[in-house]
NUKOL-148978 format. One record per residue (C-alpha): residue number from 0; residue in three letters; x, y, z. Coordinates in nm, 3 decimals. Layout:
BEGIN
resi resn x y z
NUM ALA X Y Z $
...
//
This chain:
BEGIN
resi resn x y z
0 MET -10.262 9.629 -6.684 $
1 SER -10.008 9.745 -6.937 $
2 ASN -9.808 10.051 -6.833 $
3 GLU -9.750 10.240 -7.158 $
4 LYS -9.476 10.483 -7.060 $
5 ASN -9.356 10.723 -7.328 $
6 PRO -8.975 10.740 -7.336 $
7 ALA -8.846 11.057 -7.498 $
8 ALA -8.672 10.986 -7.826 $
9 PRO -8.594 11.174 -8.146 $
10 ALA -8.852 11.155 -8.421 $
11 ALA -8.795 10.852 -8.641 $
12 ASN -8.875 11.024 -8.968 $
13 ALA -8.606 11.205 -9.163 $
14 PRO -8.606 11.578 -9.084 $
15 SER -8.758 11.810 -9.339 $
16 PRO -8.521 12.039 -9.529 $
17 ASN -8.519 12.407 -9.434 $
18 PHE -8.297 12.713 -9.478 $
19 LEU -8.108 12.649 -9.152 $
20 ARG -8.018 12.296 -9.258 $
21 ALA -7.904 12.433 -9.596 $
22 ILE -7.674 12.680 -9.419 $
23 VAL -7.528 12.412 -9.195 $
24 GLU -7.476 12.172 -9.485 $
25 ASN -7.302 12.441 -9.693 $
26 ASP -7.075 12.525 -9.400 $
27 LEU -6.993 12.159 -9.348 $
28 ALA -6.909 12.118 -9.717 $
29 ALA -6.686 12.425 -9.709 $
30 GLY -6.524 12.334 -9.377 $
31 THR -6.618 12.679 -9.244 $
32 HIS -6.604 12.579 -8.880 $
33 ALA -6.355 12.292 -8.897 $
34 ARG -6.149 12.321 -8.578 $
35 PRO -5.927 12.057 -8.417 $
36 GLY -6.093 11.878 -8.129 $
37 LEU -6.434 12.043 -8.176 $
38 PRO -6.754 11.918 -8.338 $
39 PRO -6.835 12.068 -8.678 $
40 VAL -7.166 12.206 -8.550 $
41 ILE -7.216 12.364 -8.207 $
42 THR -7.547 12.535 -8.130 $
43 ARG -7.690 12.664 -7.805 $
44 PHE -8.020 12.719 -7.625 $
45 PRO -7.983 13.028 -7.404 $
46 PRO -8.291 13.085 -7.185 $
47 GLU -8.319 13.357 -6.923 $
48 PRO -8.394 13.196 -6.584 $
49 ASN -8.679 13.438 -6.510 $
50 GLY -8.980 13.218 -6.579 $
51 TYR -9.106 12.883 -6.703 $
52 LEU -9.050 12.767 -7.059 $
53 HIS -9.352 12.751 -7.290 $
54 ILE -9.442 12.587 -7.622 $
55 GLY -9.258 12.859 -7.815 $
56 HIS -8.937 12.771 -7.631 $
57 ALA -9.002 12.406 -7.719 $
58 LYS -8.966 12.496 -8.086 $
59 SER -8.633 12.669 -8.020 $
60 ILE -8.516 12.370 -7.817 $
61 CYS -8.609 12.128 -8.095 $
62 VAL -8.444 12.347 -8.361 $
63 ASN -8.116 12.398 -8.177 $
64 PHE -8.076 12.054 -8.023 $
65 GLY -8.214 11.895 -8.340 $
66 LEU -7.954 12.060 -8.565 $
67 ALA -7.675 11.947 -8.335 $
68 ARG -7.815 11.593 -8.317 $
69 ASP -7.864 11.556 -8.691 $
70 TYR -7.518 11.686 -8.786 $
71 GLN -7.313 11.502 -8.524 $
72 GLY -7.257 11.818 -8.325 $
73 ARG -7.358 11.932 -7.981 $
74 CYS -7.592 12.188 -7.830 $
75 ASN -7.501 12.381 -7.518 $
76 LEU -7.758 12.475 -7.257 $
77 ARG -7.666 12.822 -7.135 $
78 PHE -7.848 13.036 -6.883 $
79 ASP -7.844 13.406 -6.963 $
80 ASP -7.844 13.498 -6.594 $
81 THR -7.754 13.868 -6.620 $
82 ASN -8.059 14.019 -6.446 $
83 PRO -8.049 13.915 -6.079 $
84 ALA -8.366 14.107 -5.993 $
85 LYS -8.582 13.863 -6.194 $
86 GLU -8.392 13.535 -6.172 $
87 GLU -8.438 13.245 -5.934 $
88 GLN -8.295 12.898 -5.891 $
89 GLU -8.649 12.763 -5.928 $
90 TYR -8.648 12.873 -6.291 $
91 VAL -8.305 12.722 -6.355 $
92 ASP -8.424 12.388 -6.217 $
93 THR -8.747 12.378 -6.417 $
94 ILE -8.568 12.473 -6.741 $
95 ILE -8.315 12.194 -6.695 $
96 ASP -8.596 11.949 -6.620 $
97 SER -8.803 12.063 -6.921 $
98 VAL -8.517 12.026 -7.171 $
99 LYS -8.440 11.679 -7.037 $
100 TRP -8.806 11.580 -7.051 $
101 LEU -8.828 11.689 -7.414 $
102 GLY -8.563 11.427 -7.484 $
103 PHE -8.246 11.632 -7.528 $
104 SER -7.909 11.637 -7.356 $
105 TRP -7.619 11.881 -7.337 $
106 GLU -7.377 11.605 -7.242 $
107 GLN -7.135 11.461 -7.495 $
108 SER -6.872 11.195 -7.439 $
109 GLY -6.930 11.217 -7.065 $
110 GLU -6.873 11.594 -7.061 $
111 SER -7.146 11.837 -6.961 $
112 HIS -7.202 12.148 -7.170 $
113 LEU -7.422 12.333 -6.925 $
114 TYR -7.311 12.694 -6.890 $
115 TYR -7.411 13.020 -6.727 $
116 ALA -7.343 13.370 -6.854 $
117 SER -7.241 13.448 -6.497 $
118 ASP -6.946 13.210 -6.553 $
119 TYR -6.814 13.476 -6.790 $
120 PHE -6.865 13.789 -6.581 $
121 GLU -6.493 13.847 -6.526 $
122 ARG -6.406 13.805 -6.894 $
123 LEU -6.704 14.015 -7.002 $
124 TYR -6.583 14.291 -6.772 $
125 LEU -6.229 14.282 -6.915 $
126 MET -6.368 14.304 -7.268 $
127 ALA -6.577 14.603 -7.166 $
128 GLU -6.263 14.772 -7.032 $
129 TYR -6.090 14.702 -7.363 $
130 LEU -6.376 14.861 -7.557 $
131 ILE -6.349 15.171 -7.338 $
132 THR -5.974 15.205 -7.385 $
133 ALA -6.011 15.149 -7.760 $
134 GLY -6.262 15.432 -7.779 $
135 TYR -6.567 15.217 -7.854 $
136 ALA -6.746 15.259 -7.520 $
137 TYR -6.823 15.541 -7.281 $
138 VAL -6.993 15.595 -6.948 $
139 ASP -7.318 15.786 -6.993 $
140 SER -7.453 15.983 -6.696 $
141 GLN -7.789 16.080 -6.844 $
142 SER -8.107 15.978 -6.665 $
143 ALA -8.304 15.687 -6.806 $
144 ASP -8.570 15.928 -6.928 $
145 ASP -8.316 16.145 -7.109 $
146 ILE -8.153 15.842 -7.270 $
147 LYS -8.492 15.726 -7.395 $
148 LYS -8.584 16.074 -7.524 $
149 ASN -8.249 16.133 -7.696 $
150 ARG -8.254 15.791 -7.861 $
151 GLY -8.519 15.908 -8.107 $
152 ASN -8.753 15.673 -8.286 $
153 PHE -8.790 15.499 -8.622 $
154 GLY -8.869 15.829 -8.791 $
155 THR -8.640 16.057 -8.591 $
156 PRO -8.261 16.026 -8.553 $
157 GLY -8.121 16.010 -8.203 $
158 VAL -7.918 16.280 -8.033 $
159 ASN -7.567 16.221 -7.906 $
160 SER -7.531 16.203 -7.532 $
161 PRO -7.352 16.505 -7.382 $
162 PHE -7.118 16.248 -7.224 $
163 ARG -7.039 16.066 -7.551 $
164 ASP -6.703 16.240 -7.585 $
165 ARG -6.575 16.151 -7.242 $
166 THR -6.214 16.046 -7.270 $
167 PRO -6.137 15.676 -7.243 $
168 ASP -5.943 15.743 -6.924 $
169 GLU -6.238 15.920 -6.759 $
170 SER -6.486 15.654 -6.868 $
171 LEU -6.254 15.376 -6.755 $
172 ALA -6.212 15.532 -6.411 $
173 MET -6.586 15.577 -6.375 $
174 PHE -6.654 15.223 -6.496 $
175 ARG -6.417 15.087 -6.232 $
176 ASP -6.594 15.298 -5.971 $
177 MET -6.925 15.154 -6.094 $
178 LYS -6.784 14.808 -6.037 $
179 ALA -6.660 14.910 -5.692 $
180 GLY -7.013 15.008 -5.591 $
181 LYS -6.957 15.382 -5.564 $
182 TYR -7.273 15.475 -5.753 $
183 LYS -7.644 15.410 -5.712 $
184 ASP -7.861 15.213 -5.950 $
185 GLY -7.928 15.410 -6.268 $
186 GLU -7.671 15.679 -6.192 $
187 HIS -7.448 15.575 -6.484 $
188 ILE -7.454 15.325 -6.768 $
189 LEU -7.193 15.197 -7.014 $
190 ARG -7.278 15.238 -7.382 $
191 ILE -7.121 15.137 -7.713 $
192 LYS -7.051 15.375 -8.002 $
193 MET -7.014 15.163 -8.314 $
194 ALA -6.951 15.466 -8.537 $
195 ALA -6.938 15.845 -8.522 $
196 ASP -7.295 15.868 -8.653 $
197 SER -7.443 15.568 -8.470 $
198 MET -7.723 15.774 -8.318 $
199 ALA -7.858 15.841 -8.669 $
200 SER -7.867 15.473 -8.763 $
201 PRO -8.204 15.353 -8.899 $
202 ASN -8.148 15.042 -8.687 $
203 MET -8.246 15.142 -8.334 $
204 THR -8.029 14.867 -8.184 $
205 ASN -7.719 15.038 -8.324 $
206 ARG -7.790 15.368 -8.147 $
207 ASP -7.526 15.345 -7.876 $
208 ALA -7.652 15.024 -7.720 $
209 ALA -7.622 14.994 -7.343 $
210 ILE -7.389 14.714 -7.241 $
211 TYR -7.355 14.751 -6.861 $
212 ARG -7.590 14.878 -6.592 $
213 ILE -7.562 14.929 -6.218 $
214 ARG -7.781 14.695 -6.020 $
215 HIS -7.726 14.639 -5.648 $
216 ALA -7.902 14.304 -5.631 $
217 HIS -7.812 13.961 -5.498 $
218 HIS -7.735 13.715 -5.777 $
219 HIS -7.848 13.355 -5.733 $
220 ARG -7.501 13.226 -5.832 $
221 THR -7.246 13.503 -5.777 $
222 GLY -7.405 13.645 -5.462 $
223 ASP -7.302 14.008 -5.396 $
224 THR -6.972 13.994 -5.586 $
225 TRP -7.102 14.218 -5.863 $
226 CYS -7.313 14.533 -5.863 $
227 ILE -7.281 14.592 -6.238 $
228 TYR -7.430 14.347 -6.483 $
229 PRO -7.383 14.309 -6.860 $
230 MET -7.678 14.350 -7.093 $
231 TYR -7.810 14.074 -7.319 $
232 ASP -7.685 14.223 -7.648 $
233 PHE -7.333 14.234 -7.507 $
234 THR -7.338 13.904 -7.322 $
235 HIS -7.498 13.687 -7.588 $
236 PRO -7.243 13.714 -7.874 $
237 ILE -6.946 13.697 -7.638 $
238 SER -7.086 13.388 -7.467 $
239 ASP -7.136 13.230 -7.809 $
240 ALA -6.775 13.299 -7.902 $
241 LEU -6.637 13.174 -7.570 $
242 GLU -6.827 12.848 -7.622 $
243 ASN -6.714 12.810 -7.985 $
244 ILE -7.071 12.823 -8.113 $
245 THR -7.084 12.782 -8.491 $
246 HIS -7.448 12.866 -8.561 $
247 SER -7.626 13.099 -8.319 $
248 VAL -7.990 13.034 -8.403 $
249 CYS -8.258 13.260 -8.256 $
250 THR -8.600 13.401 -8.342 $
251 LEU -8.679 13.688 -8.578 $
252 GLU -8.713 13.956 -8.311 $
253 PHE -8.333 13.946 -8.284 $
254 GLN -8.278 14.015 -8.654 $
255 ASP -8.213 14.384 -8.589 $
256 HIS -7.957 14.288 -8.327 $
257 ARG -7.742 14.095 -8.574 $
258 PRO -7.537 14.397 -8.698 $
259 PHE -7.432 14.467 -8.339 $
260 TYR -7.362 14.097 -8.284 $
261 ASP -7.133 14.087 -8.588 $
262 TRP -6.965 14.420 -8.511 $
263 LEU -6.892 14.329 -8.149 $
264 LEU -6.732 13.992 -8.228 $
265 ALA -6.531 14.138 -8.517 $
266 THR -6.408 14.422 -8.294 $
267 LEU -6.311 14.188 -8.011 $
268 ALA -6.140 13.956 -8.260 $
269 GLU -5.931 14.254 -8.374 $
270 GLY -5.848 14.311 -8.008 $
271 GLY -5.713 13.957 -7.980 $
272 PHE -5.994 13.807 -7.773 $
273 PHE -6.120 13.569 -8.043 $
274 THR -5.996 13.409 -8.363 $
275 GLN -6.186 13.386 -8.688 $
276 PRO -6.426 13.248 -8.781 $
277 VAL -6.642 13.384 -8.502 $
278 PRO -7.004 13.265 -8.459 $
279 ARG -7.276 13.381 -8.696 $
280 GLN -7.632 13.455 -8.599 $
281 TYR -7.930 13.323 -8.795 $
282 GLU -8.298 13.396 -8.730 $
283 PHE -8.614 13.196 -8.785 $
284 ALA -8.981 13.274 -8.726 $
285 ARG -9.098 13.223 -8.372 $
286 LEU -9.394 12.998 -8.297 $
287 ASN -9.727 13.180 -8.294 $
288 LEU -9.989 12.931 -8.175 $
289 THR -10.361 13.006 -8.170 $
290 TYR -10.572 12.998 -7.853 $
291 VAL -10.277 13.067 -7.622 $
292 VAL -10.070 13.358 -7.497 $
293 THR -9.698 13.309 -7.445 $
294 SER -9.599 13.644 -7.294 $
295 LYS -9.414 13.571 -6.970 $
296 ARG -9.577 13.876 -6.814 $
297 LYS -9.926 13.753 -6.902 $
298 LEU -9.854 13.397 -6.794 $
299 ARG -9.727 13.526 -6.461 $
300 GLU -10.039 13.741 -6.430 $
301 MET -10.257 13.433 -6.476 $
302 VAL -10.066 13.256 -6.199 $
303 ASP -10.057 13.554 -5.960 $
304 GLU -10.427 13.634 -6.005 $
305 GLY -10.538 13.273 -5.959 $
306 ILE -10.678 13.243 -6.312 $
307 VAL -10.486 12.915 -6.320 $
308 THR -10.357 12.705 -6.031 $
309 GLY -9.988 12.749 -6.111 $
310 TRP -9.723 12.734 -6.382 $
311 ASP -9.801 12.363 -6.428 $
312 ASP -10.176 12.409 -6.461 $
313 PRO -10.274 12.179 -6.750 $
314 ARG -10.442 12.472 -6.926 $
315 MET -10.114 12.661 -6.947 $
316 PRO -9.892 12.656 -7.261 $
317 THR -9.586 12.607 -7.040 $
318 ILE -9.387 12.290 -7.090 $
319 VAL -9.462 12.186 -6.731 $
320 GLY -9.831 12.253 -6.797 $
321 LEU -9.832 12.053 -7.120 $
322 ARG -9.650 11.772 -6.944 $
323 ARG -9.903 11.761 -6.662 $
324 ARG -10.187 11.782 -6.915 $
325 GLY -10.053 11.457 -7.062 $
326 TYR -9.858 11.569 -7.368 $
327 THR -9.564 11.351 -7.464 $
328 PRO -9.214 11.464 -7.566 $
329 GLU -9.259 11.278 -7.894 $
330 ALA -9.580 11.465 -7.974 $
331 ILE -9.411 11.801 -7.923 $
332 GLN -9.108 11.697 -8.130 $
333 LEU -9.342 11.576 -8.404 $
334 PHE -9.528 11.907 -8.393 $
335 CYS -9.206 12.109 -8.424 $
336 GLU -9.097 11.896 -8.717 $
337 ARG -9.432 11.928 -8.895 $
338 ILE -9.460 12.305 -8.868 $
339 GLY -9.109 12.344 -9.009 $
340 VAL -8.865 12.632 -8.990 $
341 SER -8.897 12.946 -9.199 $
342 LYS -8.824 13.317 -9.198 $
343 ALA -9.188 13.413 -9.250 $
344 ASP -9.406 13.488 -8.950 $
345 GLY -9.739 13.310 -8.941 $
346 TRP -9.992 13.144 -8.714 $
347 ILE -10.013 12.773 -8.639 $
348 ASP -10.357 12.648 -8.542 $
349 MET -10.387 12.465 -8.213 $
350 SER -10.544 12.174 -8.401 $
351 THR -10.202 12.099 -8.552 $
352 LEU -10.051 12.046 -8.209 $
353 GLU -10.349 11.841 -8.095 $
354 GLY -10.331 11.633 -8.413 $
355 CYS -9.967 11.546 -8.344 $
356 LEU -10.066 11.446 -7.993 $
357 ARG -10.339 11.212 -8.119 $
358 ASP -10.105 11.062 -8.378 $
359 ASP -9.852 10.990 -8.105 $
360 LEU -10.094 10.857 -7.845 $
361 ASP -10.316 10.641 -8.066 $
362 PRO -10.072 10.351 -8.105 $
363 LYS -9.939 10.385 -7.750 $
364 ALA -10.237 10.436 -7.523 $
365 PRO -10.409 10.130 -7.379 $
366 ARG -10.787 10.146 -7.397 $
367 ALA -11.023 10.175 -7.103 $
368 THR -11.393 10.232 -7.041 $
369 ALA -11.511 10.537 -6.849 $
370 VAL -11.855 10.684 -6.787 $
371 LEU -11.814 11.057 -6.734 $
372 ARG -12.177 11.164 -6.677 $
373 PRO -12.331 10.858 -6.516 $
374 LEU -12.688 10.736 -6.535 $
375 LYS -12.796 10.414 -6.360 $
376 LEU -12.899 10.123 -6.585 $
377 ILE -13.084 9.834 -6.421 $
378 ILE -13.111 9.496 -6.596 $
379 ASP -13.427 9.377 -6.425 $
380 ASN -13.400 9.013 -6.532 $
381 PHE -13.029 8.976 -6.449 $
382 PRO -12.978 8.765 -6.136 $
383 GLU -12.908 8.992 -5.840 $
384 GLY -12.567 8.938 -5.680 $
385 GLU -12.427 8.757 -5.982 $
386 SER -12.178 8.872 -6.243 $
387 VAL -12.049 8.758 -6.579 $
388 GLU -11.695 8.833 -6.694 $
389 CYS -11.651 9.033 -7.013 $
390 SER -11.330 9.114 -7.195 $
391 SER -11.188 9.361 -7.440 $
392 PRO -10.844 9.407 -7.601 $
393 VAL -10.596 9.634 -7.428 $
394 HIS -10.539 9.785 -7.774 $
395 PRO -10.755 9.695 -8.076 $
396 HIS -10.462 9.703 -8.320 $
397 PHE -10.209 9.516 -8.106 $
398 PRO -10.357 9.183 -7.992 $
399 GLU -10.022 9.084 -7.845 $
400 ARG -10.081 9.337 -7.566 $
401 GLY -10.351 9.110 -7.426 $
402 VAL -10.701 9.167 -7.296 $
403 ARG -10.857 9.342 -7.000 $
404 THR -11.152 9.193 -6.809 $
405 PHE -11.443 9.348 -6.621 $
406 PRO -11.774 9.214 -6.488 $
407 ILE -12.128 9.282 -6.604 $
408 THR -12.378 9.294 -6.316 $
409 ARG -12.743 9.377 -6.260 $
410 GLU -12.677 9.748 -6.212 $
411 LEU -12.451 9.942 -6.445 $
412 TRP -12.349 10.300 -6.519 $
413 ILE -12.407 10.440 -6.867 $
414 GLU -12.374 10.790 -7.009 $
415 GLN -12.669 11.023 -6.959 $
416 ASP -12.690 11.095 -7.331 $
417 ASP -12.735 10.725 -7.404 $
418 PHE -13.103 10.760 -7.306 $
419 MET -13.379 10.985 -7.445 $
420 GLU -13.739 10.986 -7.328 $
421 VAL -13.847 11.098 -7.675 $
422 PRO -13.586 10.991 -7.931 $
423 SER -13.477 11.220 -8.210 $
424 LYS -13.456 11.095 -8.567 $
425 GLY -13.165 10.856 -8.614 $
426 TYR -13.118 10.800 -8.240 $
427 PHE -13.016 10.437 -8.183 $
428 ARG -12.949 10.426 -7.812 $
429 TYR -13.198 10.372 -7.529 $
430 PHE -13.553 10.503 -7.547 $
431 PRO -13.863 10.359 -7.376 $
432 PRO -14.166 10.187 -7.528 $
433 ILE -14.392 10.434 -7.707 $
434 GLY -14.751 10.315 -7.753 $
435 ASP -14.739 9.975 -7.917 $
436 THR -14.375 10.022 -8.017 $
437 PRO -14.135 9.837 -7.785 $
438 GLY -13.835 10.013 -7.637 $
439 SER -13.509 10.023 -7.829 $
440 ARG -13.266 9.735 -7.839 $
441 VAL -12.905 9.823 -7.765 $
442 ARG -12.593 9.614 -7.724 $
443 LEU -12.388 9.669 -7.413 $
444 ARG -12.043 9.672 -7.568 $
445 HIS -11.862 9.340 -7.506 $
446 GLY -12.176 9.225 -7.320 $
447 TYR -12.540 9.152 -7.396 $
448 VAL -12.815 9.288 -7.615 $
449 THR -13.075 9.462 -7.401 $
450 GLU -13.419 9.612 -7.456 $
451 CYS -13.540 9.924 -7.280 $
452 THR -13.855 9.862 -7.074 $
453 GLY -13.892 10.186 -6.881 $
454 TYR -13.727 10.449 -6.662 $
455 ASP -13.750 10.624 -6.325 $
456 LYS -13.775 10.993 -6.247 $
457 ASP -13.732 11.195 -5.930 $
458 ALA -13.965 11.465 -5.799 $
459 ASP -13.794 11.725 -6.017 $
460 GLY -13.854 11.528 -6.333 $
461 ASN -13.494 11.413 -6.374 $
462 VAL -13.434 11.064 -6.510 $
463 THR -13.263 10.865 -6.234 $
464 ALA -13.253 10.514 -6.381 $
465 VAL -13.321 10.326 -6.702 $
466 HIS -13.472 9.978 -6.689 $
467 VAL -13.393 9.708 -6.945 $
468 LYS -13.415 9.336 -6.996 $
469 TYR -13.127 9.134 -7.138 $
470 PHE -13.115 8.835 -7.372 $
471 GLU -12.900 8.568 -7.216 $
472 ASP -12.797 8.414 -7.552 $
473 SER -12.672 8.745 -7.695 $
474 LYS -12.337 8.783 -7.519 $
475 SER -12.064 8.918 -7.746 $
476 GLY -11.833 8.648 -7.873 $
477 THR -12.084 8.367 -7.830 $
478 GLU -12.250 8.180 -8.113 $
479 GLY -12.601 8.307 -8.046 $
480 SER -12.499 8.673 -8.044 $
481 ASN -12.494 8.681 -8.424 $
482 THR -12.871 8.641 -8.445 $
483 TYR -12.924 8.982 -8.285 $
484 LYS -12.901 9.278 -8.522 $
485 VAL -12.895 9.611 -8.339 $
486 LYS -12.768 9.955 -8.438 $
487 GLY -12.693 10.088 -8.089 $
488 ASN -12.371 9.985 -7.911 $
489 ILE -12.282 10.168 -7.590 $
490 HIS -12.017 10.179 -7.318 $
491 TRP -12.087 10.086 -6.958 $
492 VAL -11.925 9.990 -6.631 $
493 SER -12.052 9.777 -6.344 $
494 ALA -12.196 9.986 -6.060 $
495 ALA -12.079 9.722 -5.813 $
496 THR -11.712 9.720 -5.912 $
497 ALA -11.649 10.051 -6.092 $
498 LEU -11.374 10.282 -5.976 $
499 GLU -11.512 10.621 -5.874 $
500 ALA -11.260 10.884 -5.980 $
501 GLU -11.217 11.257 -6.027 $
502 VAL -11.180 11.341 -6.395 $
503 ARG -11.078 11.687 -6.512 $
504 LEU -11.206 11.778 -6.856 $
505 TYR -10.960 12.035 -6.990 $
506 ASP -11.016 12.243 -7.301 $
507 ARG -10.849 12.541 -7.467 $
508 LEU -10.781 12.833 -7.236 $
509 PHE -10.921 13.097 -7.471 $
510 THR -11.224 13.124 -7.697 $
511 GLU -11.048 13.349 -7.951 $
512 PRO -10.765 13.227 -8.179 $
513 GLN -10.551 13.536 -8.109 $
514 PRO -10.666 13.660 -7.767 $
515 ASP -10.402 13.931 -7.723 $
516 ALA -10.373 14.043 -8.086 $
517 GLY -10.291 14.410 -8.130 $
518 GLY -10.224 14.455 -7.762 $
519 ARG -10.592 14.415 -7.667 $
520 ASP -10.708 14.293 -7.328 $
521 TRP -10.698 13.915 -7.340 $
522 LYS -10.895 13.841 -7.023 $
523 PRO -11.244 13.874 -7.178 $
524 PHE -11.155 13.582 -7.404 $
525 LEU -11.078 13.335 -7.125 $
526 ASN -11.277 13.018 -7.186 $
527 PRO -11.518 12.957 -6.895 $
528 ASN -11.536 12.591 -7.003 $
529 ALA -11.159 12.536 -7.006 $
530 LEU -11.199 12.309 -6.703 $
531 GLU -11.490 12.095 -6.589 $
532 VAL -11.444 11.852 -6.301 $
533 VAL -11.669 11.545 -6.294 $
534 THR -11.701 11.237 -6.080 $
535 ALA -11.673 10.949 -6.323 $
536 TYR -11.695 10.571 -6.305 $
537 LEU -11.418 10.365 -6.464 $
538 GLU -11.362 9.998 -6.525 $
539 PRO -11.213 9.844 -6.206 $
540 GLY -10.866 9.777 -6.347 $
541 MET -10.805 10.151 -6.367 $
542 SER -10.735 10.161 -5.994 $
543 ALA -10.387 10.033 -6.084 $
544 ALA -10.316 10.332 -6.312 $
545 GLU -9.988 10.502 -6.228 $
546 ALA -9.918 10.873 -6.230 $
547 ASP -9.830 10.994 -6.581 $
548 GLN -9.981 10.682 -6.742 $
549 ARG -10.191 10.764 -7.047 $
550 PHE -10.503 10.591 -7.174 $
551 GLN -10.767 10.627 -7.436 $
552 PHE -11.103 10.637 -7.264 $
553 GLU -11.302 10.487 -7.548 $
554 ARG -11.549 10.732 -7.697 $
555 HIS -11.422 11.024 -7.485 $
556 GLY -11.059 11.095 -7.568 $
557 TYR -10.710 11.056 -7.428 $
558 PHE -10.653 11.087 -7.054 $
559 VAL -10.357 11.079 -6.818 $
560 ALA -10.332 11.001 -6.449 $
561 ASP -10.237 11.337 -6.298 $
562 ARG -9.870 11.335 -6.201 $
563 VAL -9.929 11.551 -5.893 $
564 ASP -10.265 11.453 -5.744 $
565 SER -10.284 11.081 -5.824 $
566 THR -10.209 10.845 -5.538 $
567 PRO -10.172 10.463 -5.539 $
568 GLY -10.516 10.310 -5.591 $
569 LYS -10.678 10.651 -5.632 $
570 PRO -10.582 10.809 -5.962 $
571 VAL -10.706 11.150 -6.076 $
572 PHE -10.738 11.184 -6.453 $
573 ASN -10.683 11.478 -6.685 $
574 ARG -10.826 11.486 -7.035 $
575 VAL -10.528 11.533 -7.265 $
576 THR -10.734 11.582 -7.580 $
577 THR -11.055 11.468 -7.740 $
578 LEU -11.065 11.193 -8.003 $
579 LYS -11.147 11.446 -8.274 $
580 ASP -11.107 11.819 -8.312 $
581 SER -11.413 11.962 -8.138 $
582 TRP -11.324 12.319 -8.247 $
583 VAL -11.380 12.269 -8.619 $
584 LYS -11.612 12.547 -8.735 $
//
């Protein structure tokens, strides 16, 4: 059986133009970031190691690594590990694995460009001391509640802290005592004053942003060396500059942070820490995908409350969940390319992602036959104990991939909905004789034409078996088969040789396109049919399926052998997606 693995590779089609590519191309033409020994384009992907990456992160990964790839640059992977209370090595490991799986690398010319913000703690601290001595930073001793109250809101200017005019010497001494562990968490904080009237700025980010906090917590890399930690708005631009980033690309929620980003790097350049040109920040619209939630808090809640089985549950929008579901790196890259990059927020329908998946899997996935809701079919005139070999192409459009074989026997499994006691109009599958009208004639795909002669029921009135007779000269591919004209053509597997397997029928996790819109409770919109587990019967060759191997179960959709629960000779299958969009209104 062909093993159709899906190696991660960049999309073959030329990338679509967008405003980020226009910026990069203009900078390249102008030589804006031409520096000896450095690539002309250096981007970065800077996740916080406090959770698992999701489909929204996949877009950022594709944008940042894609720009670097397409303009002969490089993209750094940097962990913004400045909050030890929420960070774990587990998250670092899964992020590294997810970026690799998506098909990207931070290595160039044998050199790794994997970084951690914690690598820069000493330099970040020295820059903070410089900002204090230069009069740009002060230690604030207000409580967290007072800081929040005095910050104001979008309609009300903030109020200066009573500690804003502390002398640089006093603030510096206190900051060093903070570093030495002489104060408790929350007792003091270091803040920036960009201008005399910063607290009246219409941009809330500019209102004396906090840049250092006290946190007596063990860090997963630096241990207990530090008890003060830099804040994201301080760490991010400095890390970019230390890594010679040319284009710092992030999502729109950081647009209001850009003035601080620019001010901080310009101020530190004046202090001799960096040379011009310093990095520039550019923002694009984040991915808003229907029928999912991507809030880390809500995803964690689903895991903690047992709504899903874990971060890699195939219903989750996490990259590990999508991977286990059966998504391919190429499908996700294709999706990110198709939806494009813009500055305008909008919603992308889940059908777009699923369409990319089908487009990627259709030419790759070998075909197989599976009966998901089995009903016994008995060919009464077929010799008991005998079998006849049937065959079908591994892939209908690629004959060079060969054929697969499977036997037809006296007893088969067919789908329950391939039989009706009283047929509806236009029903061309099995139904029994009615009065003087004989039962329907149906072709067993790749096998014989059969005629329904009757059926069995149990005491509860459930149909337990369908009886048919077959026409020996009607086998598909033989000369006599052309004389039989039938409209029904159904799938089947031999009851004697079929592989019994657990099949998990996954669907969308929510019934509403925007389940948490407006801050509403999202739990009432959980889809009760997001997972159905059935015992199915598959053609016998499927026992050789390997974990992560994808197939098209003809008629039913695309399936993958579960990468966790499949064992040699006993695969467990997940439905990746249906053959067509079943959610079309």
